[in-house]
C-alpha positions, 0 to 999 in steps of 0.5 A, a space after each residue: 604430513 602423511 596421506 592419512 593426515 591429509 585426508 583427515 584434515 580435508 574431511 575436517 573442513 566439511 562439517 556433518 551438516 553439509 556446511 564448510 568451515 572457513 578455516 581459522 574464522 570458524 564461520 560456517 559457509 552455506 553449501 553450494 550447488 557444486 557441493 550437491 553435485 559432488 555428493 550426488 555424483 552428477 554434474 552441476 548442470 544435472 543438479 540445476 535441471 533437477 531443481 528447476 524441473 525443466 528437463 527430464 532426469 531419471 528417477 534414480 538421479 532425481 532421488 540422489 540429487 534430492 538426498 544430497 540437497 537434504 543432507 547438505 541443507 542446500 538452499 536455492 539462490 532465489 535471486 539468481 532464479 529471479 534473474 533467469 526468470 525461473 521464479 515470479 518477482 514479488 509485489 512491493 507495496 511502498 506506503 507512507 504509514 502502515 498503522 493508519 486504518 485506511 492504508 492498512 486495508 490497501 495493504 491487506 488487499 495487495 497481500 491477498 491478491 498477491 497470495 492468490 496469484 502465488 506472489 510474495 508481497 513486501 510492505 515498506 513504510 516511508 513515513 513521508 520521507 521522499 529520500 526513503 521512498 527513492 531508496 526503497 523503489 531502487 531496492 525493489 528494482 534491484 530485487 526484480 519486483 514484478 510491481 512497485 505499488 506507491 500509496 498515499 496522497 501527494 502534492 502533485 507538483 513538477 518535482 513530484 512528476 519528475 520523480 514519478 517519471 524516473 521511477 516509471 522508466 527505471 522500473 520498466 527497464 528492469 521488467 517491473 511496473 510502477 503502480 500509483 494507488 490513490 495518487 493522480 495520474 502522470 502525463 501520457 506516454 509513461 509506463 505506469 498503472 494508476 488505480 484511484 478512487 472518486 474523492 471528489 464524487 464522494 465528497 460531493 455525496 457527503 456535503 450534498 447529504 448535509 445540504 439536503 437535510 437543510 444544513 447551510 452552515 457546514 464546517 469542512 475539516 479538510 486535509 493538508 493544503 495542496 495534497 491531491 486527495 485533500 484538494 479533491 475532497 474540498 472541490 467536491 464540498 464546494 461543488 455541492 454548495 454551488 449545486 444547492 445555491 449556498 455561498 462558499 464561506 471561507 471561514 468554514 473551510 479548514 485545513 489540517 492533518 487527518 488525525 483525531 487530535 486535529 479534528 478535536 482541536 479544529 472543532 473546539 477552535 471553531 466553537 470558541 470563535 462562534 462560527 455558528 455551524 450546524 453540520 460538520 464534514 470531516 475529511 476522514 473518519 479519524 478526524 470525525 472521531 475528534 469532532 465528536 469528542 469536541 462536540 461532546 465536551 462542549 455539551 452538544 448533542 450529535 445529531 440533535 445539535 450538530 450533524 457530522 459526516 466522515 469519509 473512509 468508512 473504517 471498521 469502527 465508524 459503525 460502532 461510534 456513538 452515534 454511528 457515523 454517516 460516512 463515505 465508503 472507500 473500497 480500500 481493500 479493492 484498491 490494493 487488489 486492483 493494483 495487483 491485478 492490473 500490474 500483473 495483467 500488464 505482463 499478460 498484455 491485458 487490462 486497463 492502465 487507469 481505473 477509478 473506483 467508485 465511492 458510496 455514501 453510507 447513511 447511519 445515525 449522525 445526521 438529522 434534518 434541520 427544522 
């Protein structure tokens, strides 16, 4: 083979767009920092310093390096920069379901706060699968996320506490932070941040509003048994009954899913069984939508015959007919606070456990009994 043929073959192994062809495979390989250095006629260290901007280089050298980067379509290895601490890690939100209106507002808060701080936010859904949650937390740890925010009600048993303790210590060892959002706190001494809201106090306000209006038979449509948020709302409901001297009636206390279908079915079952109630405290606004449908189907007027209170204050609550009296939860602020506290830990400022307040929003779905 002549020298000219050898040179031609060597040239043919580099395409015009700066990518090298892999011989017989025909697959393109991305340009490397060594390719940039060779094209710019400088060392690899000079290219690295130029791109990092942490070392002075001449304008001529910078221009040559950037011209080589552009012509070769070189992409910086962000993962390697993250390992070296040159770029800020993302904020990872691990959520049960991204379609629910309340959880979607938490995600919006995380994204907005992360964006204002120049951070990328990642949203992952578990669909209630604990194995998937385990895998996602491990993946975010490997990706050097600055914080991993877990959202959604849980059953806070021993198994849950062990899992969260493992998450917290593993993330802390990798320089990350576990944030529990809308979840109960862990035992003291663990590296975890907790951002919660006043479920019990909000439920007390809702039940108290019905009781103050004269209702004594209040159907409570709670969530799944043992779920942290569900049990807190049930506790607030029962506390309000005690405060008004109204005996607790077990037959009026119903557990189920926080869905429209569940609210509809449980209300219809209660009507058919002749429980005799004048007020309904729906555990969420979605449950309340089902309640309104069942009452309307039965020919009952709201609030003329039955008063209804929800929980969440999702955007459509004000547009229902009648507009829904409900408890406002600051879901977007939950997400924002989760990011602020997690990044505040990096700056050694801020509290590790914050409970946001809830607020009763009075609209048209409750009337005073005669």
